C-alpha positions in Angstrom: 85.7 115.5 69.3 84.4 117.3 71.8 85.4 121.0 73.3 85.2 122.7 76.5 84.4 126.8 76.5 85.5 128.4 79.4 85.3 132.1 79.6 88.3 133.5 80.4 86.9 137.0 81.3 84.0 136.4 83.0 86.7 134.5 85.4 89.0 137.5 85.7 86.5 139.6 86.7 85.4 137.1 89.4 89.4 136.9 90.6 89.3 140.5 90.5 86.1 140.9 92.6 87.2 138.6 95.3 90.6 141.1 95.8 93.3 139.9 93.3 95.2 141.6 91.3 95.2 141.8 87.3 97.6 140.1 86.8 97.4 137.8 89.0 93.4 137.2 88.0 95.2 136.7 84.2 98.3 134.4 85.5 95.2 132.0 86.8 92.7 132.8 84.0 95.7 132.1 81.3 96.6 128.7 83.2 93.2 127.6 83.9 92.3 127.9 80.0 95.4 125.9 79.1 94.5 122.9 81.5 91.3 122.7 80.2 92.5 122.5 76.8 95.1 119.7 77.8 92.3 117.7 79.6 89.8 117.9 77.0 91.8 117.1 74.0 93.0 113.8 75.8 90.7 112.3 78.2 87.5 112.7 76.9 85.3 110.5 76.0 83.4 110.1 72.4 80.6 108.1 71.4 82.3 105.7 68.6 84.6 105.4 71.6 81.6 103.7 73.7 80.3 101.8 71.0 83.6 100.0 70.3 83.6 99.1 73.8 79.8 97.9 74.0 81.0 95.9 70.8 84.0 94.2 72.5 82.2 93.4 75.5 79.5 92.0 73.1 82.0 89.8 71.9 83.5 88.4 75.5 80.2 87.8 76.8 80.3 84.3 77.0 84.0 84.5 78.8 82.4 86.5 81.5 79.2 84.1 82.0 81.6 81.1 81.7 84.2 83.6 84.4 81.5 84.2 86.7 80.5 80.4 86.7 83.8 79.1 87.6 84.2 81.9 90.5 80.6 80.7 92.2 82.1 77.3 91.8 85.4 78.3 93.8 83.6 80.4 96.1 81.0 77.6 96.7 84.3 74.8 97.6 85.7 77.6 99.5 82.7 78.1 102.3 82.1 74.5 102.2 85.8 74.0 103.5 85.3 76.2 106.0 82.3 75.1 107.1 83.5 71.7 107.2 86.5 73.5 109.7 84.4 74.7 112.2 81.2 72.5 112.2 
């Protein structure tokens, strides 16, 4: 599993340099680190996830081709009806 590293000390120092108080800078850094920790544990995609998705898509490739053909026929029919109505 991937982890996102976040340098809280550097972040706090940067906030202090911009004029923020020490307590505010520390609170913001802690909140930011917690937010990174929560999102990284829930929403990062791994290579295994991508591999599984590719396998599932490959299994359904024939169905996708059929759907494309059907949609093409439907679109052709609609275009024919529009052309017939106006010309």
